[in-house]
C-alpha positions in Angstrom: -20.6 -6.4 -2.2 -20.3 -8.5 -5.3 -17.5 -6.2 -6.5 -15.5 -6.8 -3.3 -16.1 -10.6 -3.6 -14.9 -10.5 -7.2 -11.7 -8.6 -6.3 -11.0 -11.0 -3.5 -11.3 -13.9 -5.9 -9.0 -12.2 -8.4 -6.3 -11.8 -5.7 -6.8 -15.3 -4.5 -6.1 -16.6 -8.0 -3.1 -14.2 -8.3 -1.5 -15.3 -5.1 0.7 -18.1 -6.7 2.2 -16.0 -9.4 2.1 -12.5 -7.9 5.8 -12.3 -6.8 7.1 -13.4 -10.2 4.9 -10.9 -12.0 5.6 -7.8 -10.0 9.4 -8.5 -10.0 9.7 -9.1 -13.8 10.0 -5.3 -14.1 8.6 -5.6 -17.6 7.0 -2.1 -17.4 3.7 -0.6 -16.4 2.3 -0.9 -13.7 5.0 -2.6 -11.7 8.2 -1.0 -13.1 10.6 -0.5 -10.2 8.5 -2.6 -7.7 11.4 -3.5 -5.5 12.9 0.0 -5.6 9.5 1.4 -4.5 9.4 -1.0 -1.5 13.0 -0.2 -0.6 12.2 3.5 -0.7 9.2 2.9 1.7 11.6 1.3 4.2 14.2 4.0 3.7 11.7 6.8 4.4 10.2 5.0 7.3 13.4 5.1 9.3 12.3 2.0 11.1 14.0 0.8 14.3 13.9 -2.5 16.1 10.8 -2.9 18.3 8.6 -0.5 16.3 5.1 -1.6 15.7 4.3 -1.6 12.0 0.9 -2.0 10.3 1.1 -3.2 6.7 -2.1 -2.4 4.8 -2.9 -4.9 2.0 0.1 -6.9 2.8 -0.4 -9.4 -0.1 2.3 -12.0 -0.1 4.3 -10.2 2.6 7.1 -8.6 0.5 6.9 -5.3 2.5 6.3 -7.0 5.8 9.4 -9.1 5.3 11.6 -6.0 5.0 10.3 -4.6 8.3 10.6 -7.9 10.2 14.2 -8.1 9.0 14.8 -4.8 10.8 13.4 -6.2 14.1 10.0 -4.5 13.8 6.8 -6.0 15.1 4.6 -6.3 12.0 0.8 -6.8 11.6 -0.2 -7.4 8.0 -3.8 -7.0 6.8 -5.3 -8.3 3.6 -8.7 -9.4 2.3 -7.3 -12.4 0.3 -6.9 -15.6 2.3 -4.6 -17.1 -0.3 -2.3 -14.1 -0.4 -2.1 -14.3 3.4 -1.3 -18.0 3.2 1.7 -17.2 1.1 2.7 -14.3 3.4 2.6 -16.6 6.5 4.9 -19.1 4.9 7.3 -16.4 3.7 7.3 -14.2 6.9 6.7 -16.4 9.9 7.9 -13.6 12.3 5.0 -11.3 11.3 1.3 -11.5 12.4 -1.3 -11.6 9.6 -5.0 -10.9 9.9 -7.8 -11.2 7.3 -9.5 -7.9 7.0 -11.1 -5.5 4.4 -10.1 -1.9 4.4 -13.6 -1.0 3.4 -15.1 -2.9 6.3 -15.7 -2.1 10.0 -12.0 -2.4 11.0 -12.8 -4.6 14.0 -9.5 -6.3 13.3 -7.7 -3.1 14.4 -9.7 -2.5 17.6 -7.3 -1.2 20.3 -4.2 -1.4 18.1 -1.6 1.4 17.9 1.3 1.7 15.6 4.5 3.6 15.2 4.4 3.2 11.4 1.6 2.4 8.9 2.9 1.3 5.5 1.3 0.1 2.3 2.5 -1.0 -1.2 0.5 -1.2 -4.3 -2.9 -1.2 -2.6 -4.6 2.2 -2.3 -4.9 2.6 -6.1 -7.9 0.3 -5.7 -9.8 3.3 -4.2 -10.8 6.7 -5.5 -9.1 9.8 -3.9 -11.9 10.6 -1.4 -11.8 7.0 -0.2 -8.0 7.0 0.0 -7.9 10.2 2.2 -10.8 8.9 4.3 -8.8 5.7 5.1 -5.6 7.6 5.8 -7.4 10.1 8.0 -9.1 7.4 10.0 -5.8 5.6 10.5 -4.0 8.8 11.6 -6.8 9.7 14.1 -7.2 6.3 15.7 -4.2 4.0 15.3 -1.1 6.0 15.8 1.3 6.2 18.7 2.5 9.8 19.5 5.0 10.0 16.6 3.2 7.9 14.1 3.8 8.2 10.3 2.3 6.7 7.2 4.4 5.7 4.2 2.6 4.7 1.0 4.2 3.3 -2.2 2.0 2.8 -5.2 1.3 3.3 -8.9 1.6 7.1 -9.0 2.7 10.1 -11.1 3.9 13.6 -10.1 1.0 15.4 -11.6 -2.5 15.0 -13.1 -1.0 15.9 -16.5 1.7 13.2 -16.0 -1.0 10.7 -15.2 -2.9 11.6 -18.3 0.2 11.2 -20.5 0.9 7.8 -18.9 -2.7 6.8 -19.6 -2.2 7.5 -23.3 1.2 5.8 -23.2 0.0 2.6 -21.5 -3.6 2.6 -22.7 -3.5 -1.2 -23.4 -2.4 -2.0 -19.9 -4.3 0.7 -18.0 -7.0 -0.7 -15.7 -10.0 1.7 -16.0 -11.4 0.4 -12.7 -8.4 1.5 -10.7 -7.5 4.9 -9.4 -3.8 5.7 -9.9 -2.3 8.6 -7.8 -1.4 12.0 -9.1 0.8 13.6 -6.4 -0.3 17.2 -6.9 -4.0 16.5 -6.4 -3.3 13.9 -3.6 -1.2 16.3 -1.6 -4.0 19.0 -1.7 -6.6 16.4 -0.7 -4.4 15.3 2.2 -4.0 18.9 3.4 -7.8 19.3 3.4 -8.0 16.2 5.5 -5.5 17.6 8.0 -2.6 15.4 6.7 0.8 16.7 5.6 2.1 14.7 2.6 5.3 14.7 0.7 6.0 12.7 -2.5 9.0 11.2 -4.3 8.9 9.6 -7.8 10.8 6.3 -7.8 10.2 4.8 -11.2 8.3 5.6 -14.4 5.0 4.7 -12.8 5.7 4.3 -9.1 6.2 6.7 -6.2 6.1 7.0 -2.4 4.1 9.3 -0.2 5.3 10.2 3.4 2.3 11.4 5.5 
């Protein structure tokens, strides 16, 4: 519990500077940030009126892209200050305080055409990632629902190891960056079909 509280405080402190930092494109881990978000939108093939769940919405950068397309967006985040920024930036979306490791009461009865997320799931190890994705797919989809995830990611485990050596000074040992080859296998074992595309040197997008 203390770890969750500490992470929440970290993101609360980060809320005011987050947008400038991720868009500086200075290198790892946010190189290509906007291109990753644009790729999520492209692969989602969103249409006006679609219901979209944005996991870990942060300051609303991804939510803003989908509301601009006429989608009905629900953004979830565990940081009150991140959500305060998002509500100011994206008044047409609905935002709810919620923890992805909690009881999900905030999603009771909700169904979505699209579930999207950007730069969030690297907070969790691979079994937790696939558990979250499987739970969403089983309980919160409409008939044709899809999940599109953009995050800090690499094509292979070997590629991630090489990146770890390259960016050792910036690498957060408490985070769990994706390797597409192992993630696709884990998704298949969970009954999920996944595809992956690399977008930047350290960012990619999964379609599930």
